[in-house]
C-alpha positions as CSV (number, residue, x, y, z in Angstrom):
1,G,-0.1,0.1,0.1
2,F,0.3,4.0,0.0
3,E,1.3,6.2,3.0
4,V,0.0,9.5,1.9
5,I,1.2,12.7,3.2
6,Y,-0.6,15.5,2.4
7,T,0.4,19.2,2.0
8,G,-2.4,21.2,1.4
9,L,-3.1,23.4,-1.7
10,H,-1.4,26.7,-2.7
11,Q,1.9,24.9,-1.4
12,T,5.2,26.7,-3.1
13,P,7.7,24.3,-4.3
14,E,10.1,25.4,-2.2
15,M,7.4,23.8,0.5
16,V,6.3,20.5,-1.9
17,V,10.5,19.9,-2.3
18,A,11.2,20.9,1.7
19,A,8.1,18.7,1.9
20,A,9.6,15.7,0.5
21,V,13.1,15.8,1.6
22,Q,11.4,15.7,5.6
23,E,9.4,12.7,5.3
24,D,11.4,11.1,2.1
25,V,9.0,10.4,-0.1
26,D,9.2,7.8,-2.8
27,V,6.9,10.0,-5.2
28,V,5.6,13.9,-5.4
29,A,2.2,13.9,-7.2
30,M,1.0,17.2,-7.8
31,S,-2.1,18.4,-9.4
32,I,-2.2,21.7,-11.3
33,L,-5.2,23.1,-12.6
34,S,-4.3,26.7,-12.8
35,G,-2.3,26.8,-15.6
36,A,1.1,27.5,-14.3
37,H,2.4,23.7,-15.5
38,M,5.1,24.4,-17.8
39,T,6.3,26.1,-14.3
40,L,5.5,24.4,-11.8
41,F,6.5,21.0,-12.6
42,P,10.4,22.2,-14.0
43,R,11.1,24.2,-10.7
44,V,10.1,21.3,-8.4
45,Q,12.2,19.0,-10.8
46,E,15.7,21.5,-10.2
47,L,14.6,21.9,-7.2
48,L,15.0,17.8,-6.2
49,K,18.0,17.7,-7.8
50,A,19.4,20.6,-5.8
51,E,19.0,18.4,-2.8
52,G,20.3,15.2,-4.7
53,A,16.2,14.2,-3.8
54,D,16.2,13.4,-8.0
55,H,15.5,10.2,-7.5
56,I,12.0,10.7,-6.5
57,L,9.5,9.8,-9.2
58,L,7.8,13.3,-9.4
59,T,4.2,12.9,-11.6
60,G,0.5,14.5,-11.1
61,G,-1.9,15.7,-13.0
62,G,-4.4,18.1,-13.7
63,I,-5.4,20.1,-16.7
64,I,-2.6,19.9,-18.9
65,P,-2.5,20.3,-22.7
66,E,-1.1,16.8,-24.7
67,E,1.8,19.0,-25.9
68,D,2.8,20.2,-22.4
69,R,2.7,16.9,-21.3
70,D,5.3,15.6,-23.8
71,A,7.2,18.1,-23.4
72,L,7.6,17.8,-19.5
73,E,7.8,13.4,-19.8
74,A,10.9,14.5,-22.6
75,R,12.7,16.1,-19.8
76,G,11.7,13.9,-17.4
77,I,9.0,14.7,-15.6
78,G,6.7,11.3,-15.4
79,R,3.4,10.3,-16.8
80,L,0.9,13.3,-16.2
81,F,-3.0,12.5,-16.0
82,G,-5.1,14.3,-17.2
83,P,-8.8,15.1,-16.5
84,G,-11.6,12.0,-16.3
85,S,-8.1,9.5,-15.8
86,P,-8.7,7.1,-13.2
87,T,-7.5,6.9,-10.3
88,S,-6.9,3.5,-10.5
89,E,-4.0,4.3,-13.7
90,A,-1.9,6.3,-11.5
91,V,-1.8,3.6,-8.5
92,Q,-1.1,1.4,-11.7
93,Y,1.1,3.4,-13.1
94,I,3.2,4.5,-9.7
95,R,3.0,1.1,-8.5
96,D,4.8,-0.2,-11.7
97,W,7.3,2.0,-11.1
98,A,8.5,1.3,-7.7
99,A,8.4,-2.0,-8.9
100,S,11.1,-1.4,-11.1
101,R,13.0,0.1,-9.1
102,S,13.0,-2.6,-6.6
103,E,13.7,-4.3,-9.9
104,D,16.9,-2.4,-10.7
105,A,18.3,-1.9,-6.7
106,L,18.2,-6.0,-6.9
107,S,20.1,-6.2,-10.3
108,T,22.7,-3.5,-9.1
């Protein structure tokens, strides 16, 4: 199962990354409905890298046009889910990601 840490609405990228590092999370999932996805996802990614936490999966969703999803995913952001995506799809994506990390750890 998953342990979810909800930090609330309107968190800055700095607050998101501070919570992720403090709580030693494996995944950060953000929901962005404001149209700021092309700023917020890259900023969180940059801050995670600066904290030495770029092993954390950064994923999420919201109202994100397909071309923006493609651009964000091309820069290393995890899969992004649009409106109407079943929660089960996001959960399975994270499970698959975690399983692949476990397999990678076993093979090294």
